[in-house]
SERO-4910 file (N, C-alpha, C, O; in steps of 0.05 Angstrom, whole numbers):
BEGIN
 pado doro    nc1    nc2    nc3   cac1   cac2   cac3    cc1    cc2    cc3    oc1    oc2    oc3
  Met    A   1882   1281   2401   1895   1300   2372   1876   1271   2350   1876   1246   2355
  Ala    A   1865   1284   2331   1853   1272   2311   1867   1275   2290   1883   1293   2291
  Glu    A   1867   1258   2266   1888   1263   2245   1877   1249   2224   1870   1227   2230
  Ile    A   1873   1257   2200   1867   1236   2180   1896   1246   2152   1902   1270   2149
  Phe    A   1907   1228   2138   1926   1234   2113   1906   1210   2094   1891   1191   2095
  Gln    A   1918   1227   2078   1910   1231   2036   1933   1227   2030   1951   1224   2046
  Lys    A   1935   1228   2005   1948   1233   1987   1936   1257   1966   1945   1261   1944
  Asp    A   1905   1276   1983   1901   1298   1970   1910   1322   1994   1906   1346   1990
  Gly    A   1926   1309   2026   1937   1326   2038   1931   1307   2073   1924   1284   2078
  Ser    A   1938   1326   2087   1930   1321   2115   1915   1338   2130   1915   1362   2124
  Trp    A   1903   1329   2148   1894   1343   2171   1889   1342   2197   1869   1331   2206
  Thr    A   1901   1352   2210   1914   1342   2245   1894   1369   2264   1894   1393   2265
  Phe    A   1881   1347   2277   1864   1362   2296   1874   1369   2333   1864   1353   2349
  Asp    A   1889   1385   2343   1900   1381   2363   1882   1401   2395   1890   1410   2416
  Gly    A   1860   1400   2382   1849   1416   2407   1839   1445   2404   1818   1456   2413
  Asp    A   1862   1458   2386   1859   1494   2393   1868   1491   2364   1866   1513   2354
  Ala    A   1879   1470   2343   1876   1489   2315   1872   1468   2298   1876   1445   2307
  Leu    A   1865   1471   2277   1867   1446   2253   1894   1458   2239   1901   1482   2239
  Arg    A   1906   1441   2230   1931   1443   2206   1929   1420   2188   1931   1395   2190
  Leu    A   1923   1444   2161   1926   1432   2134   1944   1438   2119   1951   1459   2108
  Thr    A   1956   1402   2119   1976   1407   2094   1973   1392   2067   1963   1369   2064
  Pro    A   1980   1403   2053   1976   1401   2014   1992   1371   2024   2009   1368   2041
  Gly    A   1982   1355   2008   1995   1332   1989   2018   1335   1975   2027   1356   1966
  Arg    A   2032   1309   1971   2060   1318   1946   2043   1300   1923   2053   1305   1901
  Asp    A   2020   1282   1922   2015   1275   1901   2008   1296   1879   1998   1318   1883
  Lys    A   2014   1284   1849   2009   1300   1822   1985   1317   1824   1980   1341   1823
  Ser    A   1969   1291   1830   1938   1316   1824   1937   1342   1852   1921   1361   1850
  Val    A   1956   1338   1876   1947   1364   1879   1954   1388   1868   1978   1389   1864
  Ser    A   1938   1414   1861   1943   1430   1850   1962   1453   1853   1964   1464   1875
  Leu    A   1971   1458   1839   1995   1478   1840   1992   1500   1861   2012   1505   1875
  Phe    A   1965   1517   1865   1967   1538   1880   1968   1529   1914   1976   1545   1931
  Arg    A   1958   1500   1918   1950   1484   1948   1980   1486   1952   1988   1497   1972
  Arg    A   2003   1472   1930   2023   1468   1947   2037   1499   1946   2047   1510   1966
  Ala    A   2037   1510   1924   2047   1539   1934   2040   1552   1960   2057   1562   1975
  Leu    A   2003   1551   1968   2002   1571   1990   2008   1555   2010   2001   1566   2030
  Gly    A   2023   1519   2018   2027   1511   2040   2011   1506   2059   1987   1503   2059
  Glu    A   2026   1506   2077   2011   1489   2102   1990   1514   2118   1998   1537   2117
  Leu    A   1965   1509   2133   1951   1526   2140   1943   1520   2163   1934   1499   2168
  Val    A   1948   1546   2186   1938   1529   2217   1913   1549   2219   1911   1573   2216
  Val    A   1894   1529   2225   1861   1551   2230   1855   1552   2259   1845   1532   2270
  Pro    A   1860   1573   2272   1848   1570   2293   1823   1561   2305   1810   1573   2288
  Leu    A   1806   1551   2319   1786   1544   2329   1761   1558   2332   1737   1552   2332
  Gly    A   1776   1583   2336   1751   1615   2332   1757   1609   2309   1751   1585   2308
  Ala    A   1764   1613   2292   1763   1620   2261   1734   1597   2251   1718   1608   2237
  Leu    A   1731   1574   2258   1715   1555   2249   1684   1561   2252   1669   1565   2271
  Ala    A   1681   1562   2228   1646   1561   2238   1625   1535   2226   1601   1536   2218
  Gly    A   1640   1516   2229   1629   1485   2217   1649   1464   2203   1671   1472   2196
  Ile    A   1643   1438   2199   1657   1414   2198   1640   1392   2176   1630   1375   2190
  Ser    A   1637   1390   2161   1622   1371   2151   1644   1348   2136   1668   1351   2132
  Phe    A   1627   1325   2128   1642   1304   2114   1626   1288   2090   1615   1267   2095
  Glu    A   1626   1297   2068   1596   1274   2054   1610   1259   2041   1633   1257   2031
  Gln    A   1595   1251   2043   1604   1199   2031   1591   1202   2002   1569   1211   1995
  Gly    A   1612   1191   1987   1613   1177   1959   1613   1163   1944   1626   1177   1929
  Arg    A   1608   1141   1931   1606   1118   1924   1645   1109   1931   1658   1096   1949
  Lys    A   1652   1125   1903   1690   1121   1902   1700   1136   1930   1712   1120   1945
  Ser    A   1697   1161   1941   1721   1172   1957   1691   1205   1962   1673   1212   1947
  Gly    A   1697   1212   1984   1677   1235   1999   1706   1261   2000   1728   1262   1989
  Arg    A   1692   1276   2017   1695   1299   2020   1693   1315   2047   1673   1327   2052
  Leu    A   1712   1315   2062   1719   1327   2087   1716   1362   2071   1729   1368   2051
  Arg    A   1698   1383   2085   1691   1407   2075   1696   1427   2104   1685   1416   2123
  Leu    A   1710   1454   2110   1715   1460   2131   1697   1492   2120   1701   1507   2101
  Arg    A   1682   1493   2139   1672   1524   2141   1687   1547   2163   1691   1547   2187
  Leu    A   1692   1567   2141   1696   1585   2161   1680   1614   2164   1670   1627   2146
  Arg    A   1681   1619   2194   1669   1651   2199   1666   1669   2191   1678   1685   2204
  Asp    A   1649   1682   2167   1660   1699   2145   1672   1731   2158   1661   1743   2176
  Gly    A   1695   1739   2147   1720   1756   2139   1737   1739   2161   1753   1755   2170
  Ala    A   1740   1713   2175   1765   1707   2184   1791   1698   2175   1812   1692   2185
  Asp    A   1779   1700   2152   1815   1693   2122   1811   1721   2111   1788   1731   2109
  Pro    A   1832   1731   2102   1840   1743   2069   1843   1740   2057   1841   1757   2040
  Leu    A   1853   1715   2053   1844   1697   2022   1816   1683   2019   1811   1672   1997
  Leu    A   1801   1684   2035   1770   1675   2027   1759   1699   2015   1746   1699   1994
  His    A   1768   1726   2036   1758   1755   2024   1764   1767   2000   1748   1782   1990
  Ala    A   1777   1764   1995   1803   1775   1972   1794   1764   1948   1792   1779   1929
  Thr    A   1788   1730   1943   1786   1716   1919   1752   1706   1916   1743   1692   1899
  Gly    A   1734   1721   1943   1701   1718   1936   1698   1696   1936   1685   1688   1917
  Gly    A   1709   1671   1957   1693   1652   1949   1700   1635   1925   1696   1612   1930
  Arg    A   1709   1639   1897   1707   1633   1882   1735   1609   1871   1739   1592   1854
  Leu    A   1746   1617   1890   1769   1589   1884   1751   1559   1875   1731   1553   1889
  Thr    A   1756   1547   1858   1753   1532   1847   1759   1497   1865   1781   1498   1877
  Glu    A   1747   1475   1868   1741   1458   1874   1771   1451   1877   1778   1451   1900
  Pro    A   1791   1445   1856   1822   1431   1865   1841   1452   1881   1861   1443   1893
  His    A   1835   1479   1879   1843   1497   1890   1842   1508   1921   1857   1523   1933
  Asp    A   1818   1493   1930   1804   1496   1965   1821   1487   1977   1825   1463   1973
  Pro    A   1834   1496   1993   1851   1495   2013   1839   1471   2038   1849   1452   2050
  Tyr    A   1809   1487   2035   1794   1476   2063   1766   1451   2053   1744   1448   2062
  Gln    A   1783   1438   2029   1762   1409   2020   1787   1399   2026   1809   1410   2030
  Leu    A   1778   1371   2026   1804   1344   2030   1788   1320   2022   1766   1316   2032
  Thr    A   1795   1305   2006   1793   1283   1987   1792   1260   2014   1806   1258   2034
  Val    A   1768   1242   2003   1779   1228   2031   1766   1192   2012   1743   1190   2004
  Glu    A   1792   1166   2010   1783   1149   2002   1773   1138   2022   1779   1141   2045
  Ser    A   1746   1117   2007   1731   1105   2027   1735   1084   2038   1719   1066   2037
  Asp    A   1750   1083   2048   1769   1072   2065   1774   1079   2090   1773   1065   2110
  Arg    A   1779   1102   2087   1783   1118   2113   1760   1140   2120   1764   1163   2129
  Tyr    A   1730   1126   2114   1718   1147   2121   1712   1149   2151   1707   1171   2161
  Gly    A   1713   1127   2167   1721   1124   2201   1722   1143   2205   1705   1160   2212
  Val    A   1749   1144   2196   1772   1162   2204   1761   1204   2197   1768   1224   2209
  Ala    A   1751   1202   2182   1748   1225   2160   1716   1237   2189   1717   1260   2196
  Glu    A   1696   1223   2198   1675   1230   2218   1687   1231   2240   1678   1250   2255
  Tyr    A   1709   1215   2252   1717   1215   2279   1734   1252   2282   1732   1265   2303
  Val    A   1748   1262   2258   1760   1283   2264   1727   1304   2256   1731   1324   2270
  Val    A   1712   1306   2249   1696   1320   2251   1671   1321   2279   1652   1337   2283
  Asp    A   1681   1297   2293   1660   1290   2310   1682   1302   2338   1673   1302   2361
  Glu    A   1710   1310   2333   1725   1319   2351   1724   1348   2351   1727   1363   2370
  Val    A   1719   1357   2319   1726   1389   2322   1702   1398   2327   1703   1420   2340
  Arg    A   1675   1386   2320   1648   1388   2323   1650   1394   2360   1650   1419   2364
  Asn    A   1652   1382   2383   1650   1369   2398   1674   1397   2407   1658   1411   2420
  Ala    A   1702   1413   2407   1714   1429   2413   1694   1455   2408   1695   1474   2424
  Leu    A   1672   1455   2380   1672   1474   2378   1639   1478   2392   1625   1498   2389
  Leu    A   1633   1461   2405   1610   1464   2421   1624   1474   2451   1619   1495   2464
  Leu    A   1646   1451   2457   1656   1460   2490   1668   1488   2492   1668   1501   2513
  Asp    A   1678   1495   2471   1687   1520   2470   1673   1546   2470   1680   1568   2478
  Gln    A   1643   1538   2454   1620   1564   2449   1629   1580   2433   1628   1605   2433
  Val    A   1643   1559   2410   1649   1586   2386   1627   1598   2373   1609   1582   2366
  Pro    A   1623   1628   2367   1606   1637   2353   1602   1618   2319   1618   1601   2312
  Ala    A   1588   1624   2307   1590   1627   2278   1590   1654   2268   1599   1659   2246
  Asp    A   1581   1671   2282   1584   1693   2269   1604   1706   2258   1625   1694   2259
  Pro    A   1604   1733   2244   1626   1744   2225   1637   1751   2252   1632   1751   2276
  Val    A   1657   1757   2234   1685   1769   2257   1697   1801   2257   1688   1814   2239
  Thr    A   1709   1810   2267   1708   1841   2246   1737   1843   2250   1745   1866   2253
  Ala    A   1757   1823   2253   1788   1820   2247   1797   1792   2241   1788   1772   2252
  Tyr    A   1820   1794   2219   1824   1772   2211   1837   1750   2224   1852   1760   2241
  Leu    A   1837   1730   2223   1846   1711   2249   1861   1684   2238   1863   1663   2250
  Leu    A   1871   1694   2207   1884   1683   2191   1901   1692   2188   1896   1716   2192
  Pro    A   1933   1689   2179   1955   1707   2170   1954   1721   2135   1962   1742   2126
  Gly    A   1944   1705   2127   1942   1703   2097   1968   1695   2080   1986   1691   2096
  Pro    A   1977   1691   2055   2010   1674   2055   2026   1691   2064   2019   1713   2073
  Ala    A   2055   1681   2061   2073   1692   2071   2082   1719   2047   2065   1722   2029
  Val    A   2101   1732   2045   2109   1753   2030   2153   1747   2041   2167   1739   2059
  Pro    A   2156   1756   2020   2150   1766   1999   2144   1744   1978   2157   1723   1978
  Leu    A   2117   1747   1951   2128   1730   1935   2120   1746   1911   2118   1770   1909
  Thr    A   2116   1724   1891   2115   1728   1853   2099   1712   1851   2101   1690   1862
  Ala    A   2079   1720   1838   2072   1707   1813   2065   1716   1789   2060   1740   1788
  Ser    A   2063   1697   1758   2062   1715   1730   2044   1693   1713   2048   1669   1709
  Ala    A   2025   1706   1706   2003   1698   1697   1988   1721   1678   1982   1744   1685
  Gly    A   1983   1707   1651   1960   1726   1638   1990   1752   1623   2013   1747   1617
  Asp    A   1977   1772   1622   1992   1797   1622   2009   1812   1641   2012   1836   1640
  Gly    A   2020   1797   1658   2038   1813   1679   2041   1789   1695   2029   1767   1694
  Thr    A   2068   1803   1718   2081   1802   1737   2072   1810   1755   2070   1835   1753
  Ala    A   2062   1797   1784   2058   1815   1806   2074   1800   1834   2076   1776   1841
  Ser    A   2085   1826   1847   2106   1815   1862   2095   1836   1884   2083   1857   1878
  Phe    A   2102   1822   1921   2091   1840   1934   2108   1829   1960   2106   1806   1968
  Asp    A   2125   1849   1971   2137   1845   1988   2128   1860   2025   2143   1864   2044
  Gly    A   2097   1864   2023   2088   1865   2052   2086   1891   2051   2068   1901   2066
  Glu    A   2100   1907   2037   2092   1937   2039   2087   1954   2009   2078   1977   2008
  Gln    A   2094   1938   1985   2096   1948   1963   2077   1933   1943   2070   1912   1955
  Val    A   2066   1933   1919   2055   1918   1897   2078   1927   1873   2087   1950   1872
  Arg    A   2085   1907   1858   2091   1914   1842   2083   1900   1811   2080   1876   1812
  Leu    A   2078   1914   1783   2062   1908   1768   2083   1909   1743   2089   1930   1732
  Glu    A   2093   1884   1734   2103   1889   1710   2100   1870   1687   2098   1845   1690
  Trp    A   2099   1881   1664   2081   1874   1629   2101   1854   1613   2126   1854   1610
  Asn    A   2081   1838   1604   2112   1819   1581   2093   1828   1560   2075   1845   1558
  Trp    A   2104   1809   1544   2107   1821   1518   2063   1817   1506   2053   1828   1486
  Lys    A   2053   1805   1519   2020   1801   1512   2006   1830   1525   1985   1838   1518
  Thr    A   2022   1843   1545   2005   1871   1546   1989   1887   1522   1995   1892   1499
  Glu    A   1969   1890   1534   1962   1911   1509   1975   1941   1510   1978   1953   1531
  Asp    A   1983   1955   1478   2005   1972   1482   1992   1987   1505   2004   1988   1526
  Ala    A   1975   1997   1504   1952   2027   1519   1971   2019   1548   1987   2035   1559
  Lys    A   1964   1993   1557   1973   2000   1590   2008   1996   1591   2023   2008   1606
  Ser    A   2015   1973   1564   2041   1971   1582   2070   2000   1572   2093   2003   1578
  Ala    A   2048   2016   1554   2063   2041   1542   2066   2059   1581   2073   2082   1581
  Arg    A   2063   2052   1599   2057   2064   1620   2071   2059   1641   2075   2071   1662
  Gly    A   2083   2027   1626   2109   2019   1644   2104   2009   1670   2083   2018   1680
  Pro    A   2118   1990   1687   2118   1968   1713   2099   1997   1735   2105   2020   1731
  Arg    A   2080   1990   1753   2072   2000   1773   2087   1992   1802   2100   1971   1807
  Thr    A   2084   2008   1815   2094   2004   1843   2069   2020   1855   2065   2044   1852
  Leu    A   2058   2007   1865   2038   2015   1883   2038   2005   1922   2035   1983   1932
  Ala    A   2041   2028   1935   2043   2028   1973   2014   2014   1975   1997   2016   1958
  Val    A   2014   2003   1997   1996   1988   2013   1973   2011   2012   1953   2012   1998
  Ala    A   1983   2027   2032   1984   2054   2042   1948   2057   2024   1924   2052   2028
  Asp    A   1966   2068   2003   1950   2071   1978   1924   2054   1964   1906   2066   1953
  Ile    A   1925   2026   1967   1906   2014   1959   1885   2014   1978   1893   2016   2002
  Thr    A   1855   2012   1972   1835   2004   1978   1817   1990   1987   1803   1989   2007
  Ala    A   1820   1971   1960   1816   1938   1952   1827   1926   1927   1840   1936   1908
  Val    A   1818   1903   1933   1838   1888   1914   1817   1858   1916   1805   1851   1937
  Glu    A   1815   1846   1895   1800   1828   1882   1814   1817   1860   1826   1828   1842
  Trp    A   1807   1787   1866   1823   1768   1842   1786   1751   1829   1768   1739   1841
  His    A   1789   1759   1801   1769   1738   1790   1789   1715   1775   1810   1722   1766
  Pro    A   1781   1690   1775   1783   1671   1755   1771   1680   1732   1754   1698   1732
  Ala    A   1784   1665   1704   1766   1664   1679   1740   1646   1678   1738   1630   1697
  Val    A   1725   1646   1664   1697   1633   1674   1687   1630   1641   1675   1650   1631
  Gly    A   1691   1610   1627   1683   1618   1601   1696   1631   1585   1720   1627   1587
  Leu    A   1688   1647   1565   1708   1668   1543   1710   1688   1556   1717   1709   1547
  Glu    A   1703   1683   1587   1704   1717   1591   1727   1718   1613   1721   1705   1634
  Asn    A   1750   1730   1612   1768   1732   1624   1775   1745   1663   1762   1762   1673
  Gly    A   1794   1733   1673   1791   1745   1701   1819   1760   1702   1836   1764   1684
  Tyr    A   1817   1769   1734   1833   1788   1731   1852   1784   1758   1855   1761   1767
  Leu    A   1862   1800   1767   1874   1825   1792   1868   1837   1787   1860   1838   1764
  Arg    A   1865   1856   1803   1854   1880   1807   1860   1901   1826   1839   1904   1838
  Phe    A   1879   1918   1835   1880   1939   1857   1868   1969   1854   1873   1987   1838
  Thr    A   1849   1967   1878   1828   1998   1870   1848   2010   1886   1854   1999   1907
  Val    A   1862   2035   1878   1880   2058   1884   1859   2081   1889   1839   2089   1878
  Arg    A   1878   2088   1917   1864   2106   1929   1866   2146   1903   1886   2153   1891
  Asp    A   1847   2158   1903   1840   2176   1892   1844   2172   1863   1852   2192   1851
  Ser    A   1841   2145   1844   1852   2138   1820   1825   2116   1812   1824   2091   1810
  Pro    A   1810   2133   1809   1780   2109   1804   1789   2102   1777   1801   2122   1769
  Thr    A   1790   2087   1763   1779   2061   1738   1753   2048   1740   1740   2038   1758
  Thr    A   1750   2055   1712   1723   2033   1690   1733   2020   1676   1718   2006   1662
  Ala    A   1760   2018   1672   1777   2012   1644   1773   1972   1646   1782   1961   1666
  Pro    A   1763   1960   1628   1770   1941   1633   1804   1925   1642   1827   1933   1636
  Pro    A   1793   1899   1659   1828   1899   1664   1851   1898   1644   1873   1907   1652
  Lys    A   1848   1887   1613   1873   1892   1597   1879   1920   1588   1892   1926   1568
  Tyr    A   1862   1940   1611   1878   1965   1595   1876   1977   1626   1887   1999   1622
  Asp    A   1874   1977   1638   1877   1973   1676   1906   1982   1691   1916   1970   1710
  Pro    A   1915   2001   1683   1948   1990   1701   1952   1981   1728   1974   1977   1738
  Asn    A   1926   1977   1742   1931   1966   1763   1918   1940   1767   1914   1930   1789
  Ala    A   1911   1926   1740   1897   1899   1738   1925   1889   1726   1946   1902   1721
  Ile    A   1918   1860   1723   1931   1846   1707   1908   1822   1698   1895   1807   1712
  Asp    A   1909   1825   1675   1883   1808   1655   1891   1776   1653   1914   1772   1647
  Leu    A   1878   1756   1658   1874   1728   1659   1862   1720   1644   1843   1734   1636
  Trp    A   1866   1695   1634   1859   1681   1611   1852   1649   1617   1844   1632   1601
  Gly    A   1860   1647   1649   1852   1611   1649   1870   1593   1644   1867   1570   1634
  Phe    A   1893   1606   1654   1922   1587   1644   1921   1575   1677   1906   1585   1694
  Lys    A   1938   1554   1682   1947   1540   1698   1958   1559   1723   1949   1555   1746
  Lys    A   1977   1576   1719   1983   1593   1742   1964   1617   1750   1966   1632   1770
  Asp    A   1950   1617   1735   1921   1637   1742   1916   1641   1775   1912   1662   1787
  Pro    A   1917   1618   1782   1907   1616   1816   1922   1624   1828   1918   1625   1852
  Leu    A   1951   1634   1815   1973   1640   1831   1970   1666   1845   1976   1672   1868
  Met    A   1955   1688   1813   1948   1709   1826   1926   1721   1862   1922   1741   1876
  Ala    A   1920   1689   1862   1907   1696   1882   1921   1699   1913   1916   1711   1934
  Leu    A   1937   1685   1906   1955   1687   1936   1972   1719   1942   1983   1728   1962
  Val    A   1967   1729   1917   1987   1754   1916   1958   1778   1926   1964   1799   1938
  Ala    A   1928   1772   1918   1906   1783   1931   1903   1781   1959   1892   1800   1972
  Ala    A   1912   1757   1971   1909   1754   2003   1928   1768   2015   1925   1788   2029
  Ala    A   1955   1755   2007   1976   1777   2025   1977   1809   2030   1986   1823   2048
  Val    A   1964   1813   2008   1952   1840   2004   1930   1855   2021   1932   1876   2034
  Gln    A   1911   1839   2018   1886   1843   2024   1890   1834   2066   1878   1848   2082
  Ala    A   1907   1814   2075   1909   1825   2096   1925   1846   2110   1925   1856   2133
  Arg    A   1930   1847   2103   1955   1883   2106   1931   1906   2098   1941   1928   2097
  Leu    A   1901   1906   2091   1886   1933   2091   1873   1922   2115   1875   1899   2124
  Pro    A   1855   1948   2129   1838   1951   2145   1815   1928   2135   1807   1927   2112
  His    A   1808   1910   2154   1782   1889   2160   1767   1906   2153   1767   1929   2161
  Pro    A   1747   1890   2129   1719   1912   2119   1701   1920   2144   1689   1942   2148
  Ala    A   1701   1893   2163   1676   1892   2181   1690   1907   2209   1677   1906   2230
  Ala    A   1721   1923   2208   1721   1933   2225   1707   1959   2233   1702   1976   2217
  Pro    A   1701   1959   2255   1690   1994   2258   1707   2018   2251   1729   2020   2262
  Ala    A   1702   2034   2236   1715   2058   2227   1719   2072   2251   1702   2074   2269
  Pro    A   1749   2085   2251   1760   2100   2269   1750   2116   2282   1736   2128   2265
  Ala    A   1746   2130   2310   1728   2152   2308   1741   2180   2312   1759   2186   2327
  Pro    A   1727   2196   2294   1739   2220   2292   1744   2236   2309   1730   2240   2329
  Ala    A   1773   2249   2302   1798   2261   2324   1777   2285   2342   1763   2301   2330
  Pro    A   1778   2285   2366   1758   2305   2371   1765   2331   2358   1786   2337   2346
  Glu    A   1736   2352   2367   1760   2376   2361   1769   2390   2377   1756   2391   2398
  Ala    A   1793   2406   2375   1810   2423   2379   1803   2437   2401   1812   2460   2396
  Arg    A   1789   2437   2428   1781   2458   2439   1798   2478   2449   1818   2470   2460
  Arg    A   1795   2503   2447   1800   2519   2477   1798   2530   2496   1778   2542   2504
  Pro    A   1822   2527   2509   1826   2523   2545   1813   2547   2563   1822   2569   2568
  Glu    A   1789   2534   2571   1775   2555   2585   1788   2584   2593   1808   2576   2605
  Pro    A   1788   2594   2593   1798   2619   2611   1801   2622   2631   1783   2635   2641
  Arg    A   1825   2613   2650   1822   2616   2685   1810   2640   2694   1807   2658   2678
  Glu    A   1804   2643   2716   1795   2669   2733   1811   2676   2745   1821   2663   2764
  Ile    A   1818   2705   2735   1845   2715   2751   1837   2723   2778   1815   2733   2781
  Pro    A   1850   2719   2795   1844   2730   2827   1842   2756   2828   1859   2773   2826
  Ala    A   1809   2757   2835   1798   2790   2837   1818   2811   2862   1831   2802   2880
  Val    A   1816   2826   2858   1830   2846   2869   1810   2865   2884   1801   2885   2874
  Pro    A   1805   2858   2909   1777   2873   2923   1792   2900   2929   1815   2909   2931
  Ala    A   1772   2908   2932   1763   2943   2942   1776   2952   2971   1765   2948   2993
  Pro    A   1797   2962   2966   1803   2972   2994   1799   2988   3007   1799   3008   2994
  Ala    A   1794   2994   3037   1786   3010   3049   1804   3037   3049   1828   3040   3049
  Ala    A   1785   3052   3050   1803   3086   3053   1815   3087   3060   1835   3089   3046
  Glu    A   1818   3087   3088   1855   3089   3099   1869   3071   3094   1888   3076   3109
  Asp    A   1875   3050   3080   1896   3041   3072   1892   3031   3043   1886   3008   3035
  Asp    A   1895   3055   3029   1885   3038   3000   1910   3034   2996   1917   3011   2995
  His    A   1927   3051   2992   1953   3045   2983   1978   3023   2989   1992   3010   2973
  Asp    A   1975   3024   3019   1990   2997   3024   1971   2974   3016   1984   2955   3009
  Ala    A   1950   2972   3015   1939   2950   3016   1945   2945   2982   1954   2923   2976
  Leu    A   1938   2965   2960   1947   2957   2935   1979   2951   2932   1989   2938   2913
  Leu    A   1993   2965   2956   2019   2952   2948   2030   2922   2952   2050   2911   2941
  Arg    A   2008   2908   2976   2013   2880   2993   1994   2874   2953   2005   2871   2931
  Arg    A   1977   2873   2957   1966   2853   2922   1987   2859   2910   1999   2838   2904
  Leu    A   1996   2875   2904   2022   2867   2880   2044   2849   2881   2054   2835   2863
  Arg    A   2050   2852   2909   2063   2838   2915   2062   2804   2913   2075   2784   2906
  Glu    A   2037   2813   2923   2018   2771   2915   2016   2759   2896   2018   2735   2893
  Leu    A   2012   2777   2880   2007   2763   2850   2032   2767   2838   2030   2758   2816
  Gly    A   2063   2780   2841   2089   2775   2839   2096   2747   2850   2107   2727   2842
  Glu    A   2085   2755   2873   2090   2718   2879   2075   2694   2864   2088   2674   2857
  Leu    A   2047   2697   2857   2028   2687   2858   2052   2676   2814   2057   2653   2809
  His    A   2058   2692   2800   2064   2693   2787   2098   2675   2787   2105   2660   2768
  Arg    A   2111   2680   2804   2138   2672   2800   2129   2633   2805   2141   2615   2793
  Thr    A   2110   2630   2822   2116   2597   2831   2094   2589   2798   2102   2570   2785
  Gly    A   2078   2599   2791   2069   2588   2760   2045   2597   2768   2034   2612   2751
  Val    A   2030   2593   2791   2004   2597   2789   1987   2618   2764   1967   2612   2751
  Leu    A   1997   2634   2764   1996   2660   2750   2007   2652   2715   2024   2635   2711
  Thr    A   1997   2664   2697   2011   2659   2676   2019   2690   2669   2008   2708   2681
  Glu    A   2038   2695   2651   2038   2718   2631   2018   2743   2640   2015   2761   2655
  Glu    A   2004   2725   2614   1983   2737   2610   1966   2751   2640   1955   2772   2646
  Glu    A   1969   2741   2646   1951   2736   2672   1951   2759   2692   1935   2776   2700
  Phe    A   1980   2752   2698   1998   2765   2725   1996   2797   2710   1991   2816   2725
  Thr    A   2000   2800   2684   1994   2823   2669   1976   2841   2668   1980   2865   2669
  Leu    A   1954   2829   2666   1925   2836   2663   1917   2849   2700   1906   2869   2708
  Ala    A   1928   2829   2712   1918   2834   2746   1942   2865   2754   1936   2887   2764
  Lys    A   1956   2860   2750   1978   2889   2753   1968   2904   2750   1967   2922   2767
  Arg    A   1955   2905   2726   1956   2931   2708   1923   2944   2717   1920   2969   2719
  Ala    A   1905   2927   2721   1882   2940   2737   1889   2944   2773   1871   2956   2785
  Ile    A   1915   2935   2792   1921   2943   2806   1926   2972   2802   1911   2989   2810
  Leu    A   1951   2978   2787   1961   3002   2784   1941   3024   2772   1947   3048   2774
  Lys    A   1914   3016   2759   1900   3037   2754   1888   3049   2788   1886   3072   2794
  Arg    A   1882   3026   2804   1875   3037   2826   1893   3058   2837   1886   3078   2851
  Met    A   1917   3052   2830   1930   3067   2852   1937   3103   2837   1948   3120   2851
***
């Protein structure tokens, strides 16, 4: 067991998984507190590092590409205070941090965990139901449907269309961007058969974000939805095989009988075909065709 406790949070490694718990200090971001504890399986890790500074250091985790729906939905755009895979370490705990790094690295080597991308999510994403309000609206997700509702700051062209309910089955992509400088951020859902090129402030399937404190909470909604969409690196499902018509079965041939017992042989053959039909060897259609051939001979 390797563990480190700081005001920023705690990391505990038991050999199979790394448990990341946000701290209760007021410096811990609202997003990390809302996200809560993460349990990262060893197989989802690509690496771990520790950077020392004069007053404090930083532990960093690197996950395998495609392992976490949160990282995919946010595109790695979560800034330092909100990144759950970083931990601020005070200078008097540098030795402990280095020990945690050594333990995790040794486990990765021992289990021969590859660092290449994965084709299925290894973390479950944020728990549902959840609701976040920021920018020009509120987004709620219950695991099956996304509900978008607007506030008094929403553009009239968007609010006039009323609240939106989007089924997960109709969503093909979700992305979250933070506001940067004078450029607004957004939470946007791409809906099947309903493409849009409108800016988020006019897009009824998007929430416009302005860079305020609660904006990162929209990333929780994005990650929860992303966890329920097909993994972007998963192999495409094989096309359904074309329906093939069953090969016609060969109908038992009617042998040409000898002249002297022609009639008796045909009657005998007719009885045999009747028996095959009764026992299910011949279908109704096959029996009819064979019987017709015999009757023509008679």
